[in-house]
Backbone of each chain as nested JSON, in Angstrom:
{
  "chains": [
    {"id": "A", "residues": [
      {"number": 1, "name": "MET", "atoms": {"N": [93.195, 148.465, 155.145], "CA": [91.954, 147.829, 154.696], "C": [91.704, 148.16, 153.23]}},
      {"number": 2, "name": "VAL", "atoms": {"N": [91.169, 147.213, 152.537], "CA": [90.868, 147.391, 151.112], "C": [89.564, 148.177, 150.984]}},
      {"number": 3, "name": "THR", "atoms": {"N": [89.585, 149.218, 150.186], "CA": [88.368, 150.014, 149.993], "C": [87.691, 149.627, 148.67]}},
      {"number": 4, "name": "PRO", "atoms": {"N": [86.389, 149.895, 148.561], "CA": [85.71, 149.635, 147.283], "C": [86.358, 150.405, 146.135]}},
      {"number": 5, "name": "GLU", "atoms": {"N": [86.862, 151.633, 146.43], "CA": [87.5, 152.441, 145.378], "C": [88.751, 151.734, 144.849]}},
      {"number": 6, "name": "TYR", "atoms": {"N": [89.495, 151.119, 145.776], "CA": [90.711, 150.411, 145.396], "C": [90.381, 149.219, 144.497]}},
      {"number": 7, "name": "VAL", "atoms": {"N": [89.34, 148.471, 144.876], "CA": [88.922, 147.314, 144.075], "C": [88.482, 147.785, 142.693]}},
      {"number": 8, "name": "ARG", "atoms": {"N": [87.739, 148.909, 142.676], "CA": [87.268, 149.431, 141.392], "C": [88.45, 149.815, 140.504]}},
      {"number": 9, "name": "ASP", "atoms": {"N": [89.468, 150.468, 141.095], "CA": [90.648, 150.86, 140.323], "C": [91.372, 149.646, 139.756]}},
      {"number": 10, "name": "LEU", "atoms": {"N": [91.508, 148.596, 140.59], "CA": [92.19, 147.383, 140.118], "C": [91.466, 146.799, 138.908]}},
      {"number": 11, "name": "ILE", "atoms": {"N": [90.133, 146.721, 139.008], "CA": [89.363, 146.149, 137.89], "C": [89.502, 147.039, 136.661]}},
      {"number": 12, "name": "ALA", "atoms": {"N": [89.358, 148.358, 136.869], "CA": [89.383, 149.301, 135.742], "C": [90.733, 149.284, 135.032]}},
      {"number": 13, "name": "ARG", "atoms": {"N": [91.814, 149.062, 135.792], "CA": [93.138, 149.055, 135.183], "C": [93.353, 147.815, 134.308]}},
      {"number": 14, "name": "GLY", "atoms": {"N": [92.708, 146.708, 134.694], "CA": [92.956, 145.458, 133.978], "C": [91.908, 145.126, 132.929]}},
      {"number": 15, "name": "LEU", "atoms": {"N": [90.793, 145.872, 132.941], "CA": [89.687, 145.499, 132.063], "C": [88.948, 146.764, 131.636]}},
      {"number": 16, "name": "ALA", "atoms": {"N": [88.769, 146.927, 130.315], "CA": [88.039, 148.098, 129.826], "C": [86.552, 147.916, 130.134]}},
      {"number": 17, "name": "CYS", "atoms": {"N": [86.001, 148.798, 130.967], "CA": [84.605, 148.653, 131.385], "C": [83.774, 149.825, 130.899]}},
      {"number": 18, "name": "GLU", "atoms": {"N": [82.554, 149.535, 130.505], "CA": [81.605, 150.607, 130.163], "C": [80.94, 151.151, 131.406]}},
      {"number": 19, "name": "HIS", "atoms": {"N": [80.806, 150.27, 132.371], "CA": [80.143, 150.648, 133.618], "C": [80.739, 149.791, 134.724]}},
      {"number": 20, "name": "LEU", "atoms": {"N": [80.996, 150.409, 135.87], "CA": [81.652, 149.671, 136.946], "C": [81.214, 150.234, 138.289]}},
      {"number": 21, "name": "GLU", "atoms": {"N": [80.58, 149.392, 139.079], "CA": [80.139, 149.805, 140.417], "C": [80.719, 148.81, 141.396]}},
      {"number": 22, "name": "VAL", "atoms": {"N": [81.325, 149.294, 142.478], "CA": [81.811, 148.382, 143.509], "C": [81.374, 148.901, 144.87]}},
      {"number": 23, "name": "GLN", "atoms": {"N": [80.804, 148.009, 145.662], "CA": [80.44, 148.348, 147.035], "C": [81.056, 147.306, 147.933]}},
      {"number": 24, "name": "GLY", "atoms": {"N": [81.312, 147.669, 149.206], "CA": [81.852, 146.64, 150.089], "C": [82.255, 147.166, 151.437]}},
      {"number": 25, "name": "ASP", "atoms": {"N": [82.637, 146.23, 152.314], "CA": [82.922, 146.564, 153.71], "C": [84.392, 146.382, 154.071]}},
      {"number": 26, "name": "GLY", "atoms": {"N": [85.267, 146.182, 153.076], "CA": [86.678, 145.989, 153.386], "C": [87.134, 144.554, 153.178]}},
      {"number": 27, "name": "ALA", "atoms": {"N": [86.199, 143.6, 153.249], "CA": [86.553, 142.198, 153.006], "C": [85.633, 141.582, 151.959]}},
      {"number": 28, "name": "HIS", "atoms": {"N": [84.357, 141.915, 152.057], "CA": [83.379, 141.402, 151.107], "C": [82.93, 142.54, 150.195]}},
      {"number": 29, "name": "PHE", "atoms": {"N": [82.955, 142.257, 148.902], "CA": [82.594, 143.304, 147.942], "C": [81.551, 142.791, 146.965]}},
      {"number": 30, "name": "GLU", "atoms": {"N": [80.811, 143.743, 146.422], "CA": [79.863, 143.412, 145.363], "C": [80.136, 144.337, 144.198]}},
      {"number": 31, "name": "ALA", "atoms": {"N": [80.132, 143.784, 143.011], "CA": [80.424, 144.607, 141.838], "C": [79.454, 144.318, 140.702]}},
      {"number": 32, "name": "VAL", "atoms": {"N": [79.123, 145.385, 139.991], "CA": [78.426, 145.241, 138.718], "C": [79.419, 145.707, 137.656]}},
      {"number": 33, "name": "ILE", "atoms": {"N": [79.746, 144.825, 136.734], "CA": [80.793, 145.108, 135.76], "C": [80.222, 144.925, 134.357]}},
      {"number": 34, "name": "VAL", "atoms": {"N": [80.299, 145.988, 133.57], "CA": [79.791, 145.925, 132.201], "C": [80.974, 146.137, 131.264]}},
      {"number": 35, "name": "SER", "atoms": {"N": [81.257, 145.136, 130.433], "CA": [82.405, 145.245, 129.537], "C": [82.137, 144.526, 128.226]}},
      {"number": 36, "name": "ALA", "atoms": {"N": [82.599, 145.129, 127.134], "CA": [82.468, 144.482, 125.827], "C": [83.347, 143.233, 125.754]}},
      {"number": 37, "name": "ALA", "atoms": {"N": [84.343, 143.149, 126.641], "CA": [85.229, 141.976, 126.652], "C": [84.485, 140.702, 127.038]}},
      {"number": 38, "name": "PHE", "atoms": {"N": [83.285, 140.844, 127.606], "CA": [82.507, 139.668, 128.017], "C": [81.74, 139.025, 126.864]}},
      {"number": 39, "name": "GLU", "atoms": {"N": [81.663, 139.726, 125.72], "CA": [80.913, 139.185, 124.576], "C": [81.385, 137.781, 124.232]}},
      {"number": 40, "name": "GLY", "atoms": {"N": [80.442, 136.868, 124.088], "CA": [80.78, 135.522, 123.654], "C": [81.458, 134.662, 124.702]}},
      {"number": 41, "name": "LYS", "atoms": {"N": [81.574, 135.179, 125.931], "CA": [82.237, 134.411, 126.987], "C": [81.214, 133.798, 127.937]}},
      {"number": 42, "name": "SER", "atoms": {"N": [81.537, 132.631, 128.476], "CA": [80.697, 131.996, 129.491], "C": [80.808, 132.786, 130.792]}},
      {"number": 43, "name": "ARG", "atoms": {"N": [79.953, 132.435, 131.753], "CA": [80.032, 133.106, 133.055], "C": [81.397, 132.891, 133.693]}},
      {"number": 44, "name": "VAL", "atoms": {"N": [81.871, 131.639, 133.615], "CA": [83.183, 131.351, 134.21], "C": [84.263, 132.189, 133.517]}},
      {"number": 45, "name": "GLY", "atoms": {"N": [84.203, 132.262, 132.175], "CA": [85.19, 133.031, 131.431], "C": [85.169, 134.512, 131.796]}},
      {"number": 46, "name": "ARG", "atoms": {"N": [83.97, 135.049, 132.025], "CA": [83.835, 136.466, 132.418], "C": [84.451, 136.717, 133.795]}},
      {"number": 47, "name": "HIS", "atoms": {"N": [84.109, 135.841, 134.729], "CA": [84.662, 136.023, 136.077], "C": [86.182, 135.896, 136.06]}},
      {"number": 48, "name": "GLN", "atoms": {"N": [86.672, 135.001, 135.193], "CA": [88.122, 134.828, 135.147], "C": [88.819, 136.073, 134.612]}},
      {"number": 49, "name": "LEU", "atoms": {"N": [88.161, 136.799, 133.696], "CA": [88.742, 138.06, 133.218], "C": [88.856, 139.059, 134.366]}},
      {"number": 50, "name": "VAL", "atoms": {"N": [87.813, 139.126, 135.19], "CA": [87.835, 140.057, 136.326], "C": [88.876, 139.606, 137.344]}},
      {"number": 51, "name": "ASN", "atoms": {"N": [88.906, 138.298, 137.606], "CA": [89.881, 137.78, 138.58], "C": [91.309, 138.062, 138.136]}},
      {"number": 52, "name": "LYS", "atoms": {"N": [91.532, 137.999, 136.802], "CA": [92.86, 138.277, 136.283], "C": [93.231, 139.736, 136.564]}},
      {"number": 53, "name": "ALA", "atoms": {"N": [92.263, 140.633, 136.392], "CA": [92.523, 142.049, 136.664], "C": [92.855, 142.259, 138.146]}},
      {"number": 54, "name": "LEU", "atoms": {"N": [92.208, 141.497, 139.002], "CA": [92.424, 141.658, 140.444], "C": [93.725, 141.007, 140.906]}},
      {"number": 55, "name": "GLY", "atoms": {"N": [94.199, 140.015, 140.144], "CA": [95.477, 139.39, 140.449], "C": [95.493, 138.691, 141.801]}},
      {"number": 56, "name": "ALA", "atoms": {"N": [96.637, 138.726, 142.444], "CA": [96.856, 137.943, 143.662], "C": [96.017, 138.426, 144.845]}},
      {"number": 57, "name": "GLN", "atoms": {"N": [95.462, 139.62, 144.729], "CA": [94.673, 140.149, 145.856], "C": [93.382, 139.356, 146.046]}},
      {"number": 58, "name": "MET", "atoms": {"N": [92.894, 138.8, 144.926], "CA": [91.636, 138.073, 144.981], "C": [91.825, 136.79, 145.782]}},
      {"number": 59, "name": "GLY", "atoms": {"N": [90.941, 136.602, 146.765], "CA": [91.055, 135.424, 147.621], "C": [92.019, 135.631, 148.778]}},
      {"number": 60, "name": "ASN", "atoms": {"N": [92.742, 136.756, 148.769], "CA": [93.629, 137.064, 149.887], "C": [93.106, 138.308, 150.607]}},
      {"number": 61, "name": "GLU", "atoms": {"N": [93.652, 139.501, 150.267], "CA": [93.118, 140.717, 150.914], "C": [91.627, 140.886, 150.628]}},
      {"number": 62, "name": "ILE", "atoms": {"N": [91.272, 140.558, 149.387], "CA": [89.851, 140.622, 149.023], "C": [89.271, 139.244, 149.303]}},
      {"number": 63, "name": "HIS", "atoms": {"N": [88.565, 139.125, 150.404], "CA": [88.068, 137.8, 150.799], "C": [87.052, 137.298, 149.788]}},
      {"number": 64, "name": "ALA", "atoms": {"N": [86.159, 138.168, 149.387], "CA": [85.121, 137.713, 148.47], "C": [84.581, 138.871, 147.664]}},
      {"number": 65, "name": "LEU", "atoms": {"N": [84.339, 138.593, 146.41], "CA": [83.751, 139.587, 145.519], "C": [82.605, 138.918, 144.77]}},
      {"number": 66, "name": "SER", "atoms": {"N": [81.392, 139.377, 145.071], "CA": [80.247, 138.897, 144.3], "C": [80.152, 139.758, 143.068]}},
      {"number": 67, "name": "MET", "atoms": {"N": [80.055, 139.15, 141.905], "CA": [79.991, 139.997, 140.722], "C": [78.878, 139.629, 139.766]}},
      {"number": 68, "name": "LYS", "atoms": {"N": [78.332, 140.691, 139.184], "CA": [77.431, 140.531, 138.051], "C": [78.226, 140.998, 136.845]}},
      {"number": 69, "name": "THR", "atoms": {"N": [78.364, 140.134, 135.859], "CA": [79.17, 140.478, 134.685], "C": [78.258, 140.531, 133.465]}},
      {"number": 70, "name": "LEU", "atoms": {"N": [78.157, 141.71, 132.872], "CA": [77.228, 141.918, 131.758], "C": [77.948, 142.519, 130.557]}},
      {"number": 71, "name": "THR", "atoms": {"N": [77.466, 142.156, 129.374], "CA": [77.927, 142.847, 128.172], "C": [77.12, 144.144, 128.068]}},
      {"number": 72, "name": "PRO", "atoms": {"N": [77.611, 145.117, 127.278], "CA": [76.847, 146.373, 127.134], "C": [75.399, 146.123, 126.699]}},
      {"number": 73, "name": "ALA", "atoms": {"N": [75.179, 145.149, 125.803], "CA": [73.814, 144.874, 125.338], "C": [72.959, 144.304, 126.473]}},
      {"number": 74, "name": "GLU", "atoms": {"N": [73.534, 143.42, 127.271], "CA": [72.794, 142.847, 128.411], "C": [72.488, 143.93, 129.447]}},
      {"number": 75, "name": "TRP", "atoms": {"N": [73.412, 144.852, 129.621], "CA": [73.242, 145.947, 130.591], "C": [72.07, 146.841, 130.181]}},
      {"number": 76, "name": "LYS", "atoms": {"N": [71.993, 147.125, 128.874], "CA": [70.897, 147.973, 128.38], "C": [69.557, 147.261, 128.544]}},
      {"number": 77, "name": "ALA", "atoms": {"N": [69.564, 145.944, 128.342], "CA": [68.319, 145.176, 128.429], "C": [67.878, 144.973, 129.88]}},
      {"number": 78, "name": "ALA", "atoms": {"N": [68.817, 145.098, 130.821], "CA": [68.506, 144.784, 132.234], "C": [67.66, 145.884, 132.889]}}
    ]},
    {"id": "B", "residues": [
      {"number": 1, "name": "MET", "atoms": {"N": [100.98, 111.031, 145.736], "CA": [100.152, 111.683, 144.722], "C": [100.177, 113.2, 144.954]}},
      {"number": 2, "name": "ASP", "atoms": {"N": [100.36, 113.955, 143.899], "CA": [100.394, 115.402, 144.133], "C": [98.972, 115.969, 144.262]}},
      {"number": 3, "name": "THR", "atoms": {"N": [98.911, 117.214, 144.705], "CA": [97.622, 117.803, 145.054], "C": [96.697, 117.915, 143.848]}},
      {"number": 4, "name": "GLN", "atoms": {"N": [97.258, 118.314, 142.692], "CA": [96.41, 118.463, 141.503], "C": [95.795, 117.119, 141.115]}},
      {"number": 5, "name": "GLU", "atoms": {"N": [96.573, 116.044, 141.255], "CA": [96.071, 114.714, 140.925], "C": [95.002, 114.28, 141.943]}},
      {"number": 6, "name": "ARG", "atoms": {"N": [95.204, 114.607, 143.21], "CA": [94.186, 114.294, 144.23], "C": [92.872, 114.994, 143.883]}},
      {"number": 7, "name": "ILE", "atoms": {"N": [92.959, 116.269, 143.478], "CA": [91.748, 117.026, 143.127], "C": [91.091, 116.404, 141.897]}},
      {"number": 8, "name": "ARG", "atoms": {"N": [91.916, 116.052, 140.914], "CA": [91.37, 115.479, 139.689], "C": [90.615, 114.181, 140.008]}},
      {"number": 9, "name": "GLN", "atoms": {"N": [91.192, 113.356, 140.861], "CA": [90.517, 112.102, 141.216], "C": [89.217, 112.369, 141.968]}},
      {"number": 10, "name": "THR", "atoms": {"N": [89.239, 113.366, 142.854], "CA": [88.028, 113.683, 143.626], "C": [86.897, 114.116, 142.703]}},
      {"number": 11, "name": "VAL", "atoms": {"N": [87.195, 114.978, 141.744], "CA": [86.115, 115.519, 140.903], "C": [85.682, 114.54, 139.808]}},
      {"number": 12, "name": "THR", "atoms": {"N": [86.529, 113.569, 139.489], "CA": [86.132, 112.631, 138.438], "C": [85.492, 111.362, 139.008]}},
      {"number": 13, "name": "THR", "atoms": {"N": [85.674, 111.097, 140.289], "CA": [85.06, 109.891, 140.86], "C": [83.742, 110.194, 141.564]}},
      {"number": 14, "name": "ASN", "atoms": {"N": [83.393, 111.473, 141.693], "CA": [82.093, 111.857, 142.259], "C": [81.353, 112.71, 141.233]}},
      {"number": 15, "name": "PRO", "atoms": {"N": [80.066, 112.435, 140.987], "CA": [79.351, 113.233, 139.982], "C": [79.207, 114.707, 140.372]}},
      {"number": 16, "name": "VAL", "atoms": {"N": [78.991, 114.961, 141.66], "CA": [78.852, 116.344, 142.129], "C": [79.783, 116.537, 143.323]}},
      {"number": 17, "name": "VAL", "atoms": {"N": [80.664, 117.511, 143.231], "CA": [81.574, 117.799, 144.341], "C": [81.575, 119.293, 144.613]}},
      {"number": 18, "name": "LEU", "atoms": {"N": [81.406, 119.64, 145.879], "CA": [81.535, 121.042, 146.278], "C": [82.744, 121.179, 147.201]}},
      {"number": 19, "name": "PHE", "atoms": {"N": [83.699, 122.01, 146.775], "CA": [84.804, 122.39, 147.657], "C": [84.317, 123.592, 148.441]}},
      {"number": 20, "name": "MET", "atoms": {"N": [84.344, 123.481, 149.764], "CA": [83.71, 124.507, 150.591], "C": [84.507, 124.733, 151.867]}},
      {"number": 21, "name": "LYS", "atoms": {"N": [84.118, 125.805, 152.582], "CA": [84.683, 126.048, 153.91], "C": [83.691, 125.51, 154.926]}},
      {"number": 22, "name": "GLY", "atoms": {"N": [84.111, 124.493, 155.69], "CA": [83.227, 123.855, 156.651], "C": [82.541, 122.65, 156.022]}},
      {"number": 23, "name": "THR", "atoms": {"N": [81.438, 122.235, 156.638], "CA": [80.706, 121.051, 156.201], "C": [79.27, 121.458, 155.871]}},
      {"number": 24, "name": "PRO", "atoms": {"N": [78.509, 120.583, 155.173], "CA": [77.126, 120.95, 154.845], "C": [76.314, 121.36, 156.076]}},
      {"number": 25, "name": "ASN", "atoms": {"N": [76.512, 120.664, 157.193], "CA": [75.754, 121.035, 158.395], "C": [76.331, 122.248, 159.104]}},
      {"number": 26, "name": "PHE", "atoms": {"N": [77.651, 122.456, 158.977], "CA": [78.289, 123.596, 159.644], "C": [79.185, 124.36, 158.681]}},
      {"number": 27, "name": "PRO", "atoms": {"N": [78.568, 125.017, 157.692], "CA": [79.39, 125.825, 156.78], "C": [80.035, 126.975, 157.546]}},
      {"number": 28, "name": "GLN", "atoms": {"N": [81.282, 127.306, 157.17], "CA": [82.01, 128.327, 157.922], "C": [82.168, 129.616, 157.136]}},
      {"number": 29, "name": "CYS", "atoms": {"N": [81.357, 129.769, 156.126], "CA": [81.413, 130.994, 155.323], "C": [80.045, 131.125, 154.665]}},
      {"number": 30, "name": "GLY", "atoms": {"N": [79.544, 132.337, 154.577], "CA": [78.205, 132.55, 154.033], "C": [78.054, 132.077, 152.594]}},
      {"number": 31, "name": "PHE", "atoms": {"N": [79.16, 132.172, 151.83], "CA": [79.08, 131.775, 150.425], "C": [78.995, 130.254, 150.291]}},
      {"number": 32, "name": "SER", "atoms": {"N": [79.722, 129.556, 151.173], "CA": [79.633, 128.097, 151.175], "C": [78.243, 127.665, 151.63]}},
      {"number": 33, "name": "ALA", "atoms": {"N": [77.686, 128.368, 152.6], "CA": [76.332, 128.053, 153.081], "C": [75.322, 128.222, 151.946]}},
      {"number": 34, "name": "ARG", "atoms": {"N": [75.497, 129.302, 151.166], "CA": [74.575, 129.549, 150.064], "C": [74.684, 128.443, 149.016]}},
      {"number": 35, "name": "ALA", "atoms": {"N": [75.906, 128.014, 148.738], "CA": [76.118, 126.957, 147.739], "C": [75.395, 125.669, 148.151]}},
      {"number": 36, "name": "ILE", "atoms": {"N": [75.487, 125.32, 149.422], "CA": [74.81, 124.114, 149.931], "C": [73.293, 124.264, 149.797]}},
      {"number": 37, "name": "GLN", "atoms": {"N": [72.78, 125.454, 150.136], "CA": [71.333, 125.698, 150.035], "C": [70.859, 125.559, 148.605]}},
      {"number": 38, "name": "ILE", "atoms": {"N": [71.641, 126.082, 147.663], "CA": [71.249, 126.006, 146.253], "C": [71.235, 124.552, 145.799]}},
      {"number": 39, "name": "LEU", "atoms": {"N": [72.25, 123.781, 146.182], "CA": [72.271, 122.367, 145.79], "C": [71.049, 121.644, 146.344]}},
      {"number": 40, "name": "LYS", "atoms": {"N": [70.707, 121.936, 147.603], "CA": [69.52, 121.305, 148.202], "C": [68.269, 121.687, 147.425]}},
      {"number": 41, "name": "ALA", "atoms": {"N": [68.179, 122.948, 147.047], "CA": [67.013, 123.425, 146.296], "C": [66.918, 122.725, 144.94]}},
      {"number": 42, "name": "CYS", "atoms": {"N": [68.059, 122.251, 144.443], "CA": [68.079, 121.523, 143.171], "C": [67.907, 120.025, 143.39]}},
      {"number": 43, "name": "GLY", "atoms": {"N": [67.651, 119.629, 144.621], "CA": [67.416, 118.213, 144.905], "C": [68.667, 117.415, 145.21]}},
      {"number": 44, "name": "VAL", "atoms": {"N": [69.817, 118.106, 145.304], "CA": [71.057, 117.407, 145.669], "C": [71.246, 117.582, 147.171]}},
      {"number": 45, "name": "ASN", "atoms": {"N": [70.768, 116.604, 147.926], "CA": [70.775, 116.743, 149.383], "C": [72.074, 116.288, 150.026]}},
      {"number": 46, "name": "ALA", "atoms": {"N": [72.789, 115.409, 149.342], "CA": [74.038, 114.917, 149.93], "C": [75.16, 114.962, 148.9]}},
      {"number": 47, "name": "PRO", "atoms": {"N": [75.576, 116.167, 148.508], "CA": [76.687, 116.255, 147.563], "C": [77.976, 115.804, 148.246]}},
      {"number": 48, "name": "ALA", "atoms": {"N": [78.912, 115.282, 147.461], "CA": [80.252, 115.074, 148.018], "C": [80.833, 116.448, 148.304]}},
      {"number": 49, "name": "THR", "atoms": {"N": [81.401, 116.63, 149.479], "CA": [82.0, 117.93, 149.798], "C": [83.423, 117.731, 150.306]}},
      {"number": 50, "name": "VAL", "atoms": {"N": [84.233, 118.735, 150.081], "CA": [85.595, 118.741, 150.602], "C": [85.737, 120.004, 151.43]}},
      {"number": 51, "name": "ASN", "atoms": {"N": [86.087, 119.828, 152.708], "CA": [86.285, 120.982, 153.588], "C": [87.725, 121.466, 153.442]}},
      {"number": 52, "name": "VAL", "atoms": {"N": [87.893, 122.583, 152.727], "CA": [89.259, 123.059, 152.448], "C": [89.962, 123.564, 153.704]}},
      {"number": 53, "name": "LEU", "atoms": {"N": [89.185, 123.855, 154.751], "CA": [89.805, 124.338, 155.989], "C": [90.569, 123.218, 156.702]}},
      {"number": 54, "name": "GLU", "atoms": {"N": [90.286, 121.975, 156.307], "CA": [90.977, 120.847, 156.94], "C": [92.16, 120.367, 156.122]}},
      {"number": 55, "name": "ASP", "atoms": {"N": [92.41, 120.985, 154.982], "CA": [93.495, 120.508, 154.129], "C": [94.109, 121.705, 153.394]}},
      {"number": 56, "name": "GLU", "atoms": {"N": [95.205, 122.193, 153.932], "CA": [95.826, 123.4, 153.397], "C": [96.31, 123.193, 151.958]}},
      {"number": 57, "name": "GLU", "atoms": {"N": [96.77, 121.979, 151.64], "CA": [97.248, 121.729, 150.269], "C": [96.1, 121.836, 149.264]}},
      {"number": 58, "name": "ILE", "atoms": {"N": [94.949, 121.268, 149.639], "CA": [93.786, 121.359, 148.76], "C": [93.316, 122.814, 148.687]}},
      {"number": 59, "name": "ARG", "atoms": {"N": [93.339, 123.491, 149.824], "CA": [92.859, 124.881, 149.861], "C": [93.623, 125.752, 148.877]}},
      {"number": 60, "name": "GLN", "atoms": {"N": [94.939, 125.545, 148.781], "CA": [95.74, 126.304, 147.813], "C": [95.62, 125.695, 146.415]}},
      {"number": 61, "name": "GLY", "atoms": {"N": [95.669, 124.368, 146.355], "CA": [95.698, 123.674, 145.063], "C": [94.431, 123.864, 144.249]}},
      {"number": 62, "name": "ILE", "atoms": {"N": [93.294, 123.984, 144.942], "CA": [92.023, 124.103, 144.221], "C": [91.945, 125.443, 143.486]}},
      {"number": 63, "name": "LYS", "atoms": {"N": [92.689, 126.433, 143.974], "CA": [92.689, 127.738, 143.295], "C": [93.389, 127.647, 141.937]}},
      {"number": 64, "name": "GLU", "atoms": {"N": [94.399, 126.774, 141.878], "CA": [95.13, 126.606, 140.615], "C": [94.379, 125.666, 139.677]}},
      {"number": 65, "name": "TYR", "atoms": {"N": [93.689, 124.692, 140.264], "CA": [93.112, 123.616, 139.458], "C": [92.22, 124.16, 138.337]}},
      {"number": 66, "name": "ALA", "atoms": {"N": [91.306, 125.081, 138.702], "CA": [90.399, 125.645, 137.684], "C": [90.733, 127.111, 137.431]}},
      {"number": 67, "name": "ASN", "atoms": {"N": [91.921, 127.538, 137.876], "CA": [92.293, 128.947, 137.744], "C": [91.178, 129.822, 138.324]}},
      {"number": 68, "name": "TRP", "atoms": {"N": [90.784, 129.51, 139.547], "CA": [89.667, 130.182, 140.199], "C": [90.091, 130.476, 141.639]}},
      {"number": 69, "name": "PRO", "atoms": {"N": [90.135, 131.754, 142.043], "CA": [90.814, 132.072, 143.301], "C": [89.976, 131.928, 144.569]}},
      {"number": 70, "name": "THR", "atoms": {"N": [88.697, 131.626, 144.434], "CA": [87.858, 131.655, 145.627], "C": [87.108, 130.339, 145.847]}},
      {"number": 71, "name": "ILE", "atoms": {"N": [86.592, 130.213, 147.051], "CA": [85.846, 129.039, 147.476], "C": [84.494, 129.534, 147.973]}},
      {"number": 72, "name": "PRO", "atoms": {"N": [83.384, 128.881, 147.702], "CA": [83.214, 127.52, 147.178], "C": [83.435, 127.381, 145.673]}},
      {"number": 73, "name": "GLN", "atoms": {"N": [83.627, 126.121, 145.259], "CA": [83.729, 125.758, 143.845], "C": [82.925, 124.487, 143.618]}},
      {"number": 74, "name": "LEU", "atoms": {"N": [82.074, 124.531, 142.591], "CA": [81.243, 123.369, 142.264], "C": [81.765, 122.668, 141.005]}},
      {"number": 75, "name": "TYR", "atoms": {"N": [81.887, 121.342, 141.1], "CA": [82.28, 120.51, 139.956], "C": [81.189, 119.487, 139.701]}},
      {"number": 76, "name": "VAL", "atoms": {"N": [80.79, 119.347, 138.423], "CA": [79.83, 118.319, 138.035], "C": [80.478, 117.498, 136.927]}},
      {"number": 77, "name": "ASN", "atoms": {"N": [80.517, 116.183, 137.138], "CA": [81.149, 115.268, 136.179], "C": [82.571, 115.715, 135.822]}},
      {"number": 78, "name": "GLY", "atoms": {"N": [83.299, 116.176, 136.816], "CA": [84.691, 116.546, 136.596], "C": [84.902, 117.926, 136.027]}},
      {"number": 79, "name": "GLU", "atoms": {"N": [83.793, 118.622, 135.675], "CA": [83.947, 119.95, 135.086], "C": [83.624, 121.043, 136.09]}},
      {"number": 80, "name": "PHE", "atoms": {"N": [84.437, 122.082, 136.084], "CA": [84.196, 123.226, 136.95], "C": [82.965, 123.983, 136.458]}},
      {"number": 81, "name": "VAL", "atoms": {"N": [82.007, 124.182, 137.346], "CA": [80.774, 124.89, 136.988], "C": [80.854, 126.353, 137.397]}},
      {"number": 82, "name": "GLY", "atoms": {"N": [81.319, 126.62, 138.611], "CA": [81.431, 128.003, 139.054], "C": [81.467, 128.111, 140.565]}},
      {"number": 83, "name": "GLY", "atoms": {"N": [81.51, 129.373, 141.01], "CA": [81.454, 129.666, 142.436], "C": [80.025, 130.029, 142.828]}},
      {"number": 84, "name": "SER", "atoms": {"N": [79.851, 130.653, 143.98], "CA": [78.491, 130.848, 144.495], "C": [77.688, 131.86, 143.661]}},
      {"number": 85, "name": "ASP", "atoms": {"N": [78.33, 132.868, 143.085], "CA": [77.591, 133.827, 142.229], "C": [77.019, 133.118, 141.013]}},
      {"number": 86, "name": "ILE", "atoms": {"N": [77.876, 132.331, 140.366], "CA": [77.458, 131.653, 139.145], "C": [76.407, 130.603, 139.478]}},
      {"number": 87, "name": "MET", "atoms": {"N": [76.581, 129.908, 140.593], "CA": [75.553, 128.938, 141.014], "C": [74.213, 129.647, 141.218]}},
      {"number": 88, "name": "THR", "atoms": {"N": [74.243, 130.82, 141.833], "CA": [73.009, 131.571, 142.076], "C": [72.337, 131.953, 140.755]}},
      {"number": 89, "name": "GLU", "atoms": {"N": [73.132, 132.503, 139.822], "CA": [72.564, 132.919, 138.527], "C": [72.013, 131.722, 137.762]}},
      {"number": 90, "name": "MET", "atoms": {"N": [72.766, 130.615, 137.79], "CA": [72.33, 129.429, 137.046], "C": [71.107, 128.793, 137.69]}},
      {"number": 91, "name": "TYR", "atoms": {"N": [71.015, 128.891, 139.017], "CA": [69.835, 128.362, 139.705], "C": [68.607, 129.193, 139.329]}},
      {"number": 92, "name": "GLN", "atoms": {"N": [68.779, 130.517, 139.332], "CA": [67.651, 131.401, 139.024], "C": [67.163, 131.224, 137.585]}},
      {"number": 93, "name": "SER", "atoms": {"N": [68.079, 130.897, 136.676], "CA": [67.673, 130.736, 135.279], "C": [67.261, 129.297, 134.968]}},
      {"number": 94, "name": "GLY", "atoms": {"N": [67.439, 128.383, 135.926], "CA": [67.063, 126.989, 135.71], "C": [68.158, 126.13, 135.087]}},
      {"number": 95, "name": "GLU", "atoms": {"N": [69.285, 126.768, 134.728], "CA": [70.372, 126.013, 134.083], "C": [71.038, 125.02, 135.034]}},
      {"number": 96, "name": "LEU", "atoms": {"N": [71.146, 125.423, 136.29], "CA": [71.854, 124.554, 137.235], "C": [71.084, 123.25, 137.442]}},
      {"number": 97, "name": "GLN", "atoms": {"N": [69.76, 123.365, 137.526], "CA": [68.937, 122.17, 137.686], "C": [69.181, 121.218, 136.515]}},
      {"number": 98, "name": "GLN", "atoms": {"N": [69.302, 121.793, 135.302], "CA": [69.55, 120.959, 134.114], "C": [70.902, 120.271, 134.191]}},
      {"number": 99, "name": "VAL", "atoms": {"N": [71.923, 121.05, 134.57], "CA": [73.273, 120.484, 134.671], "C": [73.283, 119.352, 135.698]}},
      {"number": 100, "name": "LEU", "atoms": {"N": [72.557, 119.552, 136.797], "CA": [72.584, 118.563, 137.871], "C": [71.749, 117.327, 137.548]}},
      {"number": 101, "name": "THR", "atoms": {"N": [70.683, 117.498, 136.77], "CA": [69.888, 116.311, 136.449], "C": [70.512, 115.533, 135.29]}},
      {"number": 102, "name": "ALA", "atoms": {"N": [71.343, 116.195, 134.504], "CA": [72.007, 115.516, 133.383], "C": [73.228, 114.74, 133.834]}},
      {"number": 103, "name": "LYS", "atoms": {"N": [73.576, 114.853, 135.092], "CA": [74.851, 114.29, 135.58], "C": [74.899, 112.762, 135.472]}}
    ]}
  ]
}
C-alpha cells in the first residue's frame, strides 16, 4: 500500500518544496505543496509539475491526490 | 480514427465536456460527483459527458491528451480547464462561472 510518507518523498525528490504536507488513506491523498517553482504558473501548470514528480504512479497506485499548490508568497498570505 | 483525434473532436464540437467515471446521475467516483455538482452550481445542468469506464481507449488516451493523469477532466471550448481540485478552486473564486458563461 502507498503511504503518505512515500507520496511525500516522491514529490520532494522531483520538486524543490518550501513546505510539503501529505495525508491519505493509501489510495486517496491530500497535499499542501509550497514551491517557488509555481511562480508565474497557472493552476494546471502547477499541478503538472507535481504530477511529473509523481510519474507513472499518479492515476495508478495513487488513485487520487487532491492538492493545494501555493507559491511561498501565497503560503505566507494564507 | 485514432483515440487522440476522437478526443479532439469531442472537445471541439461541444462547448463544455466533462470526462468522468460514471454518468451525471450515477457518478462512480467522488471526484467525478463533485465535478458534476460544481457544474450544476454554475448553471450547467446538462454538460456533455464521457464515461471513461465504458471506453478503455478513451480512459487511457485522455491522460495523454492534456498530459493529465487523472479523471475527471473538464474542457471548455476545446481547452483543458482542470480536474476536480482546480474546478473547486475556480468555482470558489468565481473564475469558473466566468469561463463557463463566456463559452
